[in-house]
C-alpha positions in Angstrom: 0.0 0.3 0.0 1.8 3.7 -0.8 2.1 5.8 1.7 -0.9 8.0 2.5 0.3 12.0 2.0 -2.0 14.8 3.2 -2.9 17.7 0.5 -2.1 21.4 1.5 -2.7 24.2 -0.6 0.4 24.5 -1.6 -0.1 21.4 -3.8 -2.7 22.1 -5.3 -3.1 23.7 -8.5 -6.2 25.2 -10.2 -7.2 25.1 -14.2 -9.5 27.5 -15.9 -10.0 27.3 -19.5 -6.5 24.8 -19.7 -4.0 27.6 -18.2 -2.8 27.9 -14.5 -5.1 30.7 -12.7 -2.4 31.7 -10.7 -4.1 34.4 -8.9 -6.1 31.7 -6.7 -5.3 31.5 -3.5 -8.3 30.1 -1.8 -11.0 27.1 -3.3 -14.0 25.6 -1.7 -16.8 23.3 -3.4 -19.4 21.8 -3.5 -21.3 18.6 -5.0 -25.1 17.8 -4.4 -25.7 14.2 -5.7 -29.7 15.1 -5.2 -30.7 12.1 -4.0 -34.0 12.0 -2.1 -36.1 9.5 -0.2 -38.6 7.8 -1.8 -41.7 7.3 0.8 -44.7 4.4 0.2 -48.1 5.3 0.7 -49.4 6.5 4.9 -45.1 5.5 5.5 -43.1 8.0 7.4 -40.1 6.1 6.8 -38.3 6.2 3.2 -38.2 2.5 0.8 -35.5 4.0 -0.9 -33.3 6.5 -2.1 -33.8 7.8 -5.6 -31.2 10.0 -7.9 -32.0 12.9 -9.2 -29.9 16.3 -10.5 -26.3 16.5 -9.7 -24.9 19.9 -9.5 -21.8 22.1 -8.3 -21.2 25.5 -6.5 -18.1 26.8 -5.8 -16.1 29.8 -5.0 -12.6 31.0 -5.7 -10.7 33.0 -3.9 -7.5 35.7 -4.6 -6.3 38.4 -5.2 -6.4 41.0 -7.8 -3.7 41.8 -10.1 -2.9 45.3 -11.9 -3.4 45.7 -15.4 -4.7 42.1 -15.4 -8.4 43.0 -16.8 -10.0 40.7 -14.0 -12.5 38.0 -15.4 -12.5 39.4 -18.9 -9.2 39.6 -19.8 -9.1 36.7 -18.9 -12.1 35.3 -21.1 -13.2 33.6 -17.8 -16.6 36.2 -18.1 -18.0 38.5 -20.9 -18.5 42.3 -20.8 -22.2 42.9 -19.3 -23.5 43.9 -22.4 -22.7 40.4 -23.2 -23.8 38.8 -20.7 -26.0 36.4 -22.7 -22.9 35.4 -24.8 -21.2 35.0 -21.9 -19.0 31.4 -22.6 -18.4 27.9 -20.4 -15.3 27.6 -19.1 -13.0 24.4 -17.7 -11.9 24.7 -14.3 -9.4 21.7 -12.8 -8.2 21.1 -9.6 -5.2 19.3 -9.7 -2.5 17.6 -6.6 1.0 19.0 -8.1 2.9 16.1 -7.0 0.9 13.5 -8.4 -0.9 15.0 -11.1 -4.6 13.4 -9.6 -7.5 15.7 -10.3 -9.6 16.8 -7.4 -12.4 17.7 -9.5 -12.5 18.4 -13.3 -15.3 20.1 -14.2 -15.6 20.5 -18.3 -18.8 22.9 -17.9 -19.0 25.8 -15.6 -20.1 29.5 -15.3 -19.0 32.5 -13.1 -22.3 33.4 -11.6 -21.1 36.3 -9.5 -17.9 38.4 -8.0 -16.8 39.8 -5.8 -14.0 42.1 -5.4 -12.3 43.7 -1.8 -10.1 46.6 -1.8 -8.7 48.1 1.4 -6.6 51.6 2.1 -3.5 49.8 2.4 -4.2 46.6 1.7 -4.6 44.0 -0.8 -7.3 44.1 -3.8 -8.6 40.5 -3.1 -10.7 39.1 -5.8 -13.5 36.5 -5.3 -15.9 34.8 -8.0 -18.6 31.9 -7.6 -19.3 29.3 -10.1 -21.7 27.1 -10.7 -21.3 24.2 -13.2 -22.3 20.6 -15.1 -21.3 17.1 -14.6 -18.4 17.7 -11.5 -15.8 14.8 -12.3 -14.1 13.3 -9.8 -10.8 10.8 -9.6 -12.2 7.6 -10.6 -14.9 9.6 -13.6 -12.8 7.9 -15.9 -12.7 11.2 -17.9 -9.4 10.7 -19.4 
């Protein structure tokens, strides 16, 4: 059996549209497998659990760099006037040492973003995403 190793933030790399997103400092995501109980007639106990819709939502936090033009400059979001034409992005979170994918979402969209700037601090950039088909290491997409 291989030795166990704990993954730390410095060992994780985030790719958006196949390019490393260097500005990222934190990522979080939640997968809802959409499983719900099925109840029989006049039963208070479920009889089985059915699958419904799988969904994924997440948040990426990082820094805002000068002259980067934010998410628009990286083709992650379009301008407000072209919101209907906003492209899907691919999002891959991988372990830098082993190359193992922690998560791969081939089709995701940025649904909101937030920038926090303090007087003598760093400009923080956060954005949330939602995606279709969250693939994990053993899903066999490669």
